[in-house]
C-alpha positions in Angstrom: 146.4 87.9 168.2 144.6 88.3 165.0 146.2 85.2 163.4 145.1 83.1 166.3 141.6 84.3 165.8 141.6 83.9 162.2 142.7 80.3 162.5 140.2 79.5 164.9 137.3 81.0 162.8 138.7 78.8 160.0 138.4 75.3 161.9 135.0 76.5 162.5 134.1 77.1 158.8 135.6 74.0 157.8 134.1 71.7 160.4 131.6 68.9 159.4 131.1 65.7 157.4 133.7 65.0 154.9 132.7 64.9 151.3 134.2 63.4 148.1 133.1 65.7 145.3 135.3 63.9 142.4 136.9 60.4 141.8 140.8 60.6 141.8 142.5 59.5 138.5 144.2 56.1 139.0 147.6 57.6 138.2 147.1 59.6 141.6 147.5 56.3 143.7 151.1 55.3 144.1 151.2 51.9 146.1 149.4 48.5 144.7 146.7 48.4 147.7 145.9 52.0 147.2 145.3 51.3 143.8 143.7 48.0 144.1 141.0 49.1 146.5 139.4 51.3 143.6 137.0 49.6 141.5 138.3 51.0 138.0 142.1 50.7 138.8 144.4 48.3 138.5 148.1 47.6 139.7 151.1 46.9 136.9 154.3 48.8 137.2 152.0 51.8 138.1 148.4 52.4 138.6 146.4 52.5 135.6 142.7 52.6 134.7 141.1 49.5 133.8 139.4 48.9 130.4 135.5 48.6 130.9 135.5 45.1 129.6 137.5 44.2 133.1 134.8 46.4 135.2 132.4 44.2 137.2 128.9 44.3 135.8 127.5 45.3 138.9 129.1 48.9 138.6 129.6 49.1 135.1 127.0 52.0 134.5 128.0 53.8 137.3 131.3 54.8 135.9 131.9 57.5 133.4 132.7 56.3 129.9 131.3 52.5 130.4 128.1 51.1 129.4 126.5 47.5 129.2 125.6 46.6 125.8 122.8 44.4 124.2 124.8 41.4 124.9 125.2 42.3 128.7 128.8 43.1 128.7 130.6 46.2 129.9 132.2 48.1 127.2 133.5 51.8 126.2 130.5 53.8 125.6 129.7 54.0 121.9 127.1 56.0 119.9 123.7 56.2 121.5 122.1 54.6 118.9 123.8 51.5 119.6 122.0 51.0 123.0 118.5 50.3 124.6 117.2 50.7 128.0 114.2 49.4 130.0 113.1 53.0 130.8 113.6 56.1 128.3 115.3 58.1 131.5 118.0 55.2 131.9 119.4 55.9 128.5 120.6 59.4 130.2 121.7 57.8 133.6 123.1 54.6 131.9 124.2 55.0 128.4 126.4 58.0 128.4 123.8 61.1 128.7 121.5 59.8 125.8 118.1 60.7 125.0 115.4 57.9 124.1 112.6 57.1 121.9 109.6 57.1 123.8 108.0 54.2 121.8 108.8 50.8 123.0 110.8 48.6 120.3 109.9 44.7 119.3 112.0 43.8 122.6 109.9 45.8 124.9 112.7 48.1 125.6 113.5 51.9 124.5 116.0 52.7 121.8 118.5 55.2 122.9 119.4 58.4 120.8 121.3 61.7 120.9 119.2 64.2 122.3 118.7 67.6 121.0 119.2 70.1 123.7 116.2 72.7 124.5 117.0 76.1 125.9 114.4 76.7 128.2 112.2 74.1 130.2 109.5 76.6 130.9 108.6 76.9 127.4 107.7 73.3 126.9 104.1 72.1 126.7 103.7 69.2 129.5 103.3 66.6 126.5 107.0 67.7 125.3 108.6 68.2 128.9 109.4 64.9 130.0 112.7 63.4 128.7 113.7 66.9 127.5 117.2 67.7 128.3 119.2 71.3 128.4 122.7 69.7 128.7 124.3 66.7 130.4 123.5 68.3 133.9 119.8 69.2 133.5 116.8 67.7 132.3 113.5 69.1 132.1 110.3 67.4 133.9 106.7 68.2 135.2 107.0 70.2 138.6 104.7 68.2 140.7 104.2 71.5 143.0 103.3 73.9 140.2 102.2 71.4 137.3 104.4 72.9 134.8 107.8 72.0 133.0 110.7 72.6 135.0 114.4 72.4 135.0 116.3 69.9 137.4 119.6 69.5 138.2 120.9 65.7 137.7 123.8 65.9 139.8 121.9 66.0 143.2 118.9 64.2 144.5 117.5 67.2 146.2 114.4 68.4 144.2 114.4 65.5 141.6 110.9 64.2 140.9 109.7 61.4 142.5 108.9 59.6 139.4 112.5 59.4 138.3 114.0 59.6 142.0 115.3 56.0 142.3 116.2 55.8 138.8 119.2 58.3 139.8 120.3 56.1 142.7 118.4 58.5 145.1 116.4 57.8 148.1 113.0 57.7 147.3 111.3 56.8 150.6 109.1 59.2 152.1 107.4 62.3 150.0 110.5 64.2 148.5 113.6 62.7 146.8 116.8 62.9 148.6 120.3 61.6 148.8 121.4 59.0 150.9 122.7 59.4 154.5 125.2 57.5 156.7 122.5 56.9 159.0 120.5 55.2 156.5 123.4 52.6 156.0 124.1 49.1 157.5 127.6 48.4 158.8 128.6 46.4 155.8 127.9 49.4 153.8 129.1 52.3 155.8 131.7 53.7 153.7 130.1 56.5 151.5 126.6 58.1 151.6 125.8 59.0 147.9 123.9 62.0 146.6 122.6 59.7 143.5 124.7 58.2 140.8 126.0 61.9 139.7 126.2 63.9 142.9 129.0 64.2 145.7 129.6 61.4 148.4 129.6 61.7 152.1 132.3 60.0 154.1 130.8 57.4 156.8 132.2 55.7 159.6 130.8 52.8 161.7 130.9 54.0 165.5 129.0 52.8 168.8 126.6 50.1 166.5 125.9 53.1 163.9 126.6 54.4 160.8 127.8 58.1 161.2 129.4 61.0 159.4 133.0 60.9 159.3 134.6 64.1 160.5 138.0 63.4 160.2 140.6 60.9 158.7 142.4 60.1 162.0 144.2 56.7 162.1 143.9 56.5 158.0 146.9 55.1 156.3 147.8 55.0 152.6 146.7 51.6 152.2 143.1 52.1 153.8 142.6 55.9 152.2 141.2 55.1 148.9 139.3 52.5 150.1 137.3 54.3 152.9 136.8 57.1 150.5 135.6 54.9 147.6 138.3 56.3 145.4 137.5 60.1 146.1 140.8 60.8 148.4 144.5 59.6 147.7 147.7 59.5 149.6 150.0 62.6 149.4 152.7 63.9 151.7 151.7 61.5 154.5 148.1 62.6 154.5 144.9 61.5 153.1 143.6 64.2 150.7 140.5 64.9 148.6 140.8 64.9 144.8 139.7 68.0 142.7 138.2 68.7 139.4 141.6 69.8 137.5 139.6 72.0 135.3 138.3 74.2 138.2 139.8 76.6 140.6 140.4 74.3 143.7 139.5 77.3 146.0 135.9 76.8 147.3 133.7 79.9 146.7 131.7 79.6 149.6 134.7 79.2 152.1 136.5 82.2 150.5 133.4 84.4 151.0 133.2 83.0 154.8 137.1 84.0 155.2 136.6 87.7 153.4 133.6 88.3 155.9 135.7 86.9 158.6 138.7 89.0 157.9 136.4 92.4 157.8 135.2 91.5 161.2 138.9 90.7 162.8 139.9 93.8 161.4 
């Protein structure tokens, strides 16, 4: 009886919109269709990663390791100083985690450069705050609510300053920066809703005339698995499964905490 209760509670904990937290490696895709559905993969004798020069320019700078050079071509990201951007913040977003000169060059652009990490945004003056970075995940910016320099995580739209919200691929409509939702997408775009350029993706599906959160993968095949998840899932053991960050423990801390609490209740 205890096992039945635990399984039922686990189903409740796991229920909800499906997410894609990480992109799969091209080597994870074992069929030609599955491979070719993903923008940075190509099929030969097996699935392999495309060179940046083979990537469509419209998605070039959304991919890790690829940047658009001064000639307008997609290439493997080089030293920061070889790039320039129309806004200083775009050196971080598009050019491989770079800082930038805050003075326009002769071309009317901003020259990118390697940034010097700061230890604590709260110690910076308003003048030095913007465009300072703690690391590749966190930047400093003026907090509109406190008018003080504060730290912001670039891996989610939630909480980002409105001034740079759209630059990170977030929804800047309204008064607060937020990630896109499935409900905001038209039918032709109803695949995933992005939490900005660097954040997780919510899987979507079209149903009864609207785009809604996808809560299961019923009916998904090997040929459609990578396509409907934007390369965040792959086919394994006759199932469409999410890719994981191999550098981290694949167990979800929040799920483990929930299960621990449930076990205590059951006992």
